[in-house]
C-alpha positions in Angstrom: 0.0 0.0 -0.2 2.7 2.3 0.3 2.9 2.1 -2.7 0.2 3.2 -4.1 0.2 6.1 -1.8 3.4 7.1 -4.0 1.6 7.2 -7.0 -1.1 9.3 -5.7 -0.4 11.9 -3.7 -2.3 13.5 -1.3 -4.6 11.0 -1.7 -6.3 8.2 0.3 -5.3 4.2 -0.9 -8.9 2.9 -2.4 -9.3 0.0 -1.4 -12.7 -2.4 -0.6 -16.0 -0.8 -1.3 -16.5 3.0 -1.6 -18.5 5.3 0.2 -20.5 6.0 -2.8 -21.6 2.1 -3.2 -21.8 1.5 0.3 -24.4 4.6 0.5 -26.2 3.4 -2.8 -26.9 -0.3 -1.4 -29.7 1.3 0.9 -31.0 3.4 -2.0 -31.9 0.9 -4.2 -33.0 -0.9 -1.7 -35.8 1.8 -1.1 -36.4 2.0 -5.1 -37.1 -1.7 -5.0 -39.6 -1.7 -1.9 -41.3 1.1 -3.4 -41.8 -0.5 -6.8 -42.7 -3.9 -5.2 -45.2 -1.6 -2.9 -47.0 0.3 -5.8 -47.5 -3.2 -8.2 -49.4 -4.6 -5.1 -51.5 -1.1 -4.9 -52.0 -1.8 -8.8 -53.3 -5.1 -8.4 -55.2 -4.3 -5.7 -56.8 -1.6 -7.5 -57.8 -3.9 -10.6 -58.8 -6.3 -7.6 -61.6 -3.3 -6.4 -62.7 -3.1 -9.5 -63.3 -6.6 -10.3 -65.4 -6.3 -7.9 -67.0 -3.3 -8.1 -67.8 -3.8 -11.7 -67.8 -7.6 -12.1 -72.2 -8.0 -11.3 -72.5 -5.8 -13.8 -70.4 -7.1 -16.7 -72.1 -10.8 -15.2 -76.0 -9.1 -15.6 -74.8 -7.8 -19.6 -73.4 -11.3 -20.3 -76.9 -13.2 -18.9 -79.1 -10.8 -20.9 -76.7 -10.6 -23.6 -77.4 -15.1 -24.1 -81.0 -14.4 -22.8 -81.7 -12.1 -25.8 -79.5 -14.7 -28.1 -82.1 -17.1 -26.7 -85.3 -15.4 -27.5 -83.9 -14.5 -30.7 -83.5 -18.2 -31.7 -87.0 -18.7 -30.6 -88.4 -16.2 -32.2 -86.4 -17.7 -35.4 -88.2 -21.8 -35.0 -91.9 -20.0 -34.2 -90.8 -18.6 -37.7 -90.2 -21.6 -39.5 -93.3 -23.1 -37.9 -95.4 -20.7 -39.0 -93.4 -21.2 -43.1 -94.6 -25.1 -42.4 -98.0 -23.8 -41.2 -98.4 -21.9 -44.2 -97.1 -23.9 -46.8 -99.0 -27.4 -45.7 -102.2 -24.9 -46.0 -101.3 -24.3 -49.8 -100.7 -27.9 -50.4 -103.3 -29.5 -48.5 -105.8 -26.7 -48.9 -106.5 -26.8 -44.9 -104.1 -26.9 -41.3 -103.4 -29.8 -40.3 -105.7 -31.4 -37.6 -105.3 -29.8 -33.9 -105.4 -33.3 -32.1 -104.6 -36.8 -34.3 
């Protein structure tokens, strides 16, 4: 070390960890913990939004499914009506109500 001190007069020999490296480690840790905290806060906010809007989304999905089922029923009734009309056109009367 004496040789190193002679090469840099008036300077202390640098060995091991510098002050800058030691002080930046807690800062890095705080930044990491802050980032993790923000990530957790965002996930919690997302969970709250899903909790609020989940029932409305489910209700809209149910109403959409019900509307598509009703549309299918209306289409089936239209097919039955056209079939009855075709029977009437062919035979001159509607089919008997009870067979």
